[in-house]
BADOTI-367178 format. One record per residue: y, x, z of N, C-alpha, C in turn; residue number from 0; residue in one letter. Coordinates in Angstrom, 2 decimals. Example, Ala and Ser with C-alpha at 12.3 -4.5 7.8 and 13.67 -1.06 7.14 Angstrom:
<nodes>
+---------+---------+---------+---------+---------+---------+---------+---------+---------+-----+------+
!     n_Y !     n_X !     n_Z !    ca_Y !    ca_X !    ca_Z !     c_Y !     c_X !     c_Z !  nr ! rest !
+---------+---------+---------+---------+---------+---------+---------+---------+---------+-----+------+
!   -5.69 !   13.19 !    7.80 !   -4.50 !   12.30 !    7.80 !   -3.30 !   13.20 !    7.80 !   0 !    a !
!   -2.25 !   12.85 !    7.08 !   -1.06 !   13.67 !    7.14 !    0.03 !   12.90 !    7.87 !   1 !    s !
+---------+---------+---------+---------+---------+---------+---------+---------+---------+-----+------+
</nodes>
This chain:
<nodes>
+---------+---------+---------+---------+---------+---------+---------+---------+---------+-----+------+
!     n_Y !     n_X !     n_Z !    ca_Y !    ca_X !    ca_Z !     c_Y !     c_X !     c_Z !  nr ! rest !
+---------+---------+---------+---------+---------+---------+---------+---------+---------+-----+------+
!  -33.59 !   35.49 !  -28.96 !  -32.25 !   35.75 !  -29.49 !  -32.16 !   37.19 !  -29.82 !   0 !    m !
!  -31.26 !   37.47 !  -30.76 !  -31.08 !   38.92 !  -31.14 !  -29.66 !   39.03 !  -31.50 !   1 !    k !
!  -28.96 !   40.13 !  -31.19 !  -27.64 !   40.38 !  -31.53 !  -27.54 !   41.11 !  -32.80 !   2 !    f !
!  -26.79 !   40.66 !  -33.66 !  -26.73 !   41.32 !  -35.05 !  -25.52 !   42.34 !  -35.10 !   3 !    n !
!  -25.91 !   43.52 !  -34.84 !  -24.88 !   44.63 !  -34.76 !  -24.32 !   44.89 !  -36.12 !   4 !    w !
!  -25.09 !   44.83 !  -37.18 !  -24.58 !   44.90 !  -38.50 !  -23.58 !   44.02 !  -38.95 !   5 !    k !
!  -23.81 !   42.73 !  -38.51 !  -22.82 !   41.74 !  -38.71 !  -21.47 !   41.91 !  -38.02 !   6 !    k !
!  -21.57 !   42.45 !  -36.83 !  -20.33 !   42.80 !  -36.06 !  -19.68 !   43.88 !  -36.75 !   7 !    l !
!  -20.38 !   44.93 !  -37.28 !  -19.78 !   46.06 !  -37.98 !  -19.09 !   45.55 !  -39.18 !   8 !    y !
!  -19.62 !   44.67 !  -39.94 !  -19.04 !   44.00 !  -41.13 !  -17.79 !   43.30 !  -40.79 !   9 !    q !
!  -17.81 !   42.52 !  -39.67 !  -16.58 !   41.79 !  -39.36 !  -15.43 !   42.71 !  -38.93 !  10 !    a !
!  -15.80 !   43.82 !  -38.25 !  -14.83 !   44.87 !  -37.90 !  -14.26 !   45.56 !  -39.09 !  11 !    l !
!  -15.14 !   45.79 !  -40.06 !  -14.68 !   46.48 !  -41.26 !  -13.67 !   45.62 !  -42.00 !  12 !    d !
!  -14.00 !   44.26 !  -42.09 !  -13.12 !   43.33 !  -42.73 !  -11.77 !   43.25 !  -42.01 !  13 !    d !
!  -11.80 !   43.29 !  -40.62 !  -10.58 !   43.36 !  -39.86 !   -9.77 !   44.59 !  -40.12 !  14 !    l !
!  -10.44 !   45.74 !  -40.29 !   -9.84 !   47.06 !  -40.58 !   -9.20 !   47.02 !  -41.85 !  15 !    r !
!   -9.91 !   46.56 !  -42.83 !   -9.35 !   46.44 !  -44.19 !   -8.14 !   45.60 !  -44.34 !  16 !    k !
!   -8.21 !   44.37 !  -43.52 !   -7.16 !   43.46 !  -43.50 !   -5.89 !   43.95 !  -42.78 !  17 !    g !
!   -6.02 !   45.07 !  -42.08 !   -4.90 !   45.73 !  -41.42 !   -4.35 !   46.76 !  -42.22 !  18 !    s !
!   -4.38 !   46.69 !  -43.58 !   -3.67 !   47.65 !  -44.47 !   -4.57 !   48.75 !  -44.65 !  19 !    g !
!   -5.90 !   48.75 !  -44.43 !   -6.76 !   49.85 !  -44.66 !   -6.81 !   50.75 !  -43.50 !  20 !    g !
!   -6.72 !   50.16 !  -42.32 !   -6.62 !   51.07 !  -41.04 !   -7.87 !   51.94 !  -41.04 !  21 !    e !
!   -7.76 !   53.15 !  -40.49 !   -8.91 !   54.05 !  -40.37 !   -9.87 !   53.58 !  -39.25 !  22 !    s !
!  -11.12 !   54.00 !  -39.22 !  -11.96 !   53.68 !  -38.22 !  -11.48 !   54.38 !  -36.89 !  23 !    w !
!  -10.97 !   55.57 !  -36.98 !  -10.39 !   56.33 !  -35.87 !   -9.29 !   55.59 !  -35.19 !  24 !    r !
!   -8.40 !   54.93 !  -36.01 !   -7.32 !   54.12 !  -35.47 !   -7.76 !   52.90 !  -34.67 !  25 !    s !
!   -8.73 !   52.28 !  -35.41 !   -9.33 !   50.98 !  -34.74 !  -10.07 !   51.37 !  -33.56 !  26 !    l !
!  -10.70 !   52.62 !  -33.39 !  -11.31 !   52.98 !  -32.24 !  -10.36 !   53.20 !  -31.15 !  27 !    a !
!   -9.16 !   53.75 !  -31.43 !   -8.16 !   54.10 !  -30.47 !   -7.64 !   52.74 !  -29.98 !  28 !    t !
!   -7.43 !   51.77 !  -30.87 !   -6.86 !   50.47 !  -30.41 !   -7.84 !   49.67 !  -29.59 !  29 !    r !
!   -9.15 !   49.93 !  -29.79 !  -10.24 !   49.26 !  -29.13 !  -10.65 !   49.98 !  -27.80 !  30 !    s !
!  -10.14 !   51.24 !  -27.71 !  -10.43 !   52.11 !  -26.54 !  -12.02 !   52.35 !  -26.47 !  31 !    e !
!  -12.50 !   52.69 !  -27.69 !  -13.87 !   53.18 !  -27.80 !  -13.87 !   54.46 !  -28.61 !  32 !    v !
!  -15.00 !   55.17 !  -28.67 !  -15.08 !   56.39 !  -29.59 !  -15.36 !   56.02 !  -30.93 !  33 !    t !
!  -14.78 !   56.78 !  -31.91 !  -15.06 !   56.46 !  -33.36 !  -16.64 !   56.48 !  -33.72 !  34 !    p !
!  -17.39 !   57.40 !  -32.99 !  -18.88 !   57.34 !  -33.20 !  -19.54 !   56.04 !  -32.97 !  35 !    s !
!  -18.88 !   55.26 !  -32.12 !  -19.52 !   53.92 !  -31.74 !  -19.65 !   53.06 !  -33.10 !  36 !    l !
!  -18.71 !   53.19 !  -34.03 !  -18.82 !   52.45 !  -35.29 !  -19.99 !   52.87 !  -36.04 !  37 !    f !
!  -20.29 !   54.21 !  -36.03 !  -21.44 !   54.66 !  -36.83 !  -22.67 !   54.14 !  -36.22 !  38 !    t !
!  -22.84 !   54.11 !  -34.90 !  -23.98 !   53.52 !  -34.18 !  -24.20 !   52.08 !  -34.60 !  39 !    r !
!  -23.08 !   51.32 !  -34.53 !  -23.38 !   49.86 !  -34.75 !  -23.71 !   49.61 !  -36.19 !  40 !    i !
!  -23.07 !   50.49 !  -37.11 !  -23.38 !   50.20 !  -38.45 !  -24.84 !   50.39 !  -38.82 !  41 !    s !
!  -25.52 !   51.21 !  -37.96 !  -26.98 !   51.48 !  -38.10 !  -27.81 !   50.46 !  -37.38 !  42 !    q !
!  -27.09 !   49.46 !  -36.77 !  -27.80 !   48.44 !  -36.01 !  -28.29 !   48.84 !  -34.63 !  43 !    g !
!  -27.62 !   49.95 !  -34.14 !  -27.91 !   50.40 !  -32.72 !  -27.04 !   49.70 !  -31.74 !  44 !    k !
!  -27.46 !   49.32 !  -30.56 !  -26.71 !   48.65 !  -29.55 !  -25.73 !   49.55 !  -28.79 !  45 !    p !
!  -24.89 !   49.02 !  -28.15 !  -23.94 !   49.73 !  -27.26 !  -23.92 !   49.07 !  -25.92 !  46 !    t !
!  -23.04 !   49.54 !  -25.13 !  -22.98 !   49.02 !  -23.75 !  -22.24 !   47.67 !  -23.77 !  47 !    s !
!  -22.40 !   46.89 !  -22.74 !  -21.75 !   45.61 !  -22.67 !  -20.24 !   45.80 !  -22.70 !  48 !    v !
!  -19.79 !   46.72 !  -21.95 !  -18.36 !   46.99 !  -21.87 !  -17.74 !   47.36 !  -23.22 !  49 !    g !
!  -18.53 !   48.19 !  -23.97 !  -17.97 !   48.50 !  -25.42 !  -18.11 !   47.16 !  -26.24 !  50 !    n !
!  -19.16 !   46.46 !  -26.10 !  -19.25 !   45.24 !  -26.95 !  -18.08 !   44.30 !  -26.63 !  51 !    l !
!  -17.71 !   44.12 !  -25.40 !  -16.60 !   43.25 !  -25.05 !  -15.24 !   43.73 !  -25.64 !  52 !    l !
!  -15.08 !   45.08 !  -25.67 !  -13.82 !   45.68 !  -26.21 !  -13.85 !   45.26 !  -27.77 !  53 !    k !
!  -15.04 !   45.42 !  -28.40 !  -15.03 !   45.12 !  -29.82 !  -14.82 !   43.71 !  -30.15 !  54 !    l !
!  -15.34 !   42.81 !  -29.31 !  -15.17 !   41.31 !  -29.56 !  -13.70 !   40.98 !  -29.34 !  55 !    l !
!  -13.08 !   41.61 !  -28.31 !  -11.68 !   41.37 !  -27.99 !  -10.74 !   41.74 !  -29.10 !  56 !    e !
!  -11.00 !   42.95 !  -29.69 !  -10.14 !   43.48 !  -30.66 !  -10.05 !   42.49 !  -32.00 !  57 !    i !
!  -11.17 !   41.82 !  -32.22 !  -11.23 !   41.00 !  -33.35 !  -11.13 !   39.47 !  -32.99 !  58 !    g !
!  -10.86 !   39.26 !  -31.70 !  -10.84 !   37.91 !  -31.21 !  -12.06 !   37.09 !  -31.58 !  59 !    n !
!  -13.17 !   37.75 !  -31.57 !  -14.49 !   37.15 !  -31.86 !  -15.16 !   36.53 !  -30.69 !  60 !    y !
!  -15.99 !   35.62 !  -30.92 !  -16.93 !   35.04 !  -29.92 !  -18.26 !   35.66 !  -30.10 !  61 !    q !
!  -18.93 !   35.88 !  -28.98 !  -20.26 !   36.51 !  -29.02 !  -21.31 !   35.66 !  -29.92 !  62 !    i !
!  -21.15 !   34.42 !  -29.85 !  -22.02 !   33.48 !  -30.59 !  -22.07 !   33.79 !  -32.10 !  63 !    g !
!  -20.88 !   34.32 !  -32.61 !  -20.85 !   34.59 !  -34.06 !  -21.95 !   35.62 !  -34.53 !  64 !    q !
!  -22.41 !   36.42 !  -33.56 !  -23.27 !   37.57 !  -33.97 !  -24.67 !   37.52 !  -33.23 !  65 !    f !
!  -24.97 !   36.29 !  -32.75 !  -26.29 !   36.11 !  -32.14 !  -27.08 !   35.21 !  -33.05 !  66 !    v !
!  -28.29 !   35.73 !  -33.25 !  -29.19 !   35.03 !  -34.09 !  -30.41 !   34.43 !  -33.20 !  67 !    e !
!  -30.64 !   33.21 !  -33.44 !  -31.71 !   32.49 !  -32.60 !  -32.92 !   32.59 !  -33.49 !  68 !    v !
!  -34.02 !   33.06 !  -33.05 !  -35.22 !   33.04 !  -33.87 !  -36.14 !   31.82 !  -33.34 !  69 !    r !
!  -36.72 !   31.23 !  -34.23 !  -37.59 !   30.18 !  -33.93 !  -38.90 !   30.74 !  -33.25 !  70 !    k !
!  -39.45 !   30.03 !  -32.32 !  -40.61 !   30.48 !  -31.57 !  -41.79 !   30.33 !  -32.57 !  71 !    a !
!  -42.68 !   31.34 !  -32.46 !  -43.80 !   31.32 !  -33.40 !  -44.95 !   30.39 !  -32.72 !  72 !    r !
!  -45.65 !   29.74 !  -33.64 !  -46.70 !   28.94 !  -33.02 !  -47.87 !   29.81 !  -32.84 !  73 !    k !
!  -48.71 !   29.58 !  -31.72 !  -49.81 !   30.51 !  -31.54 !  -51.11 !   29.81 !  -31.79 !  74 !    t !
+---------+---------+---------+---------+---------+---------+---------+---------+---------+-----+------+
</nodes>
């Protein structure tokens, strides 16, 4: 399994735009995270579990929406 950070970023961007074009800084304040966190996840870089939970909560997302299951390779 792999967490898709870029997909989470896109979902948050859609949420931000749907809130009347809210700034990333404003979304960060509402989420209680630093604005630089959005830069990190836009690059596919992970964050702490605590920050992940805050981001999921602000968008009312389920973690399963962003988890990709890879098929096992045959050896």
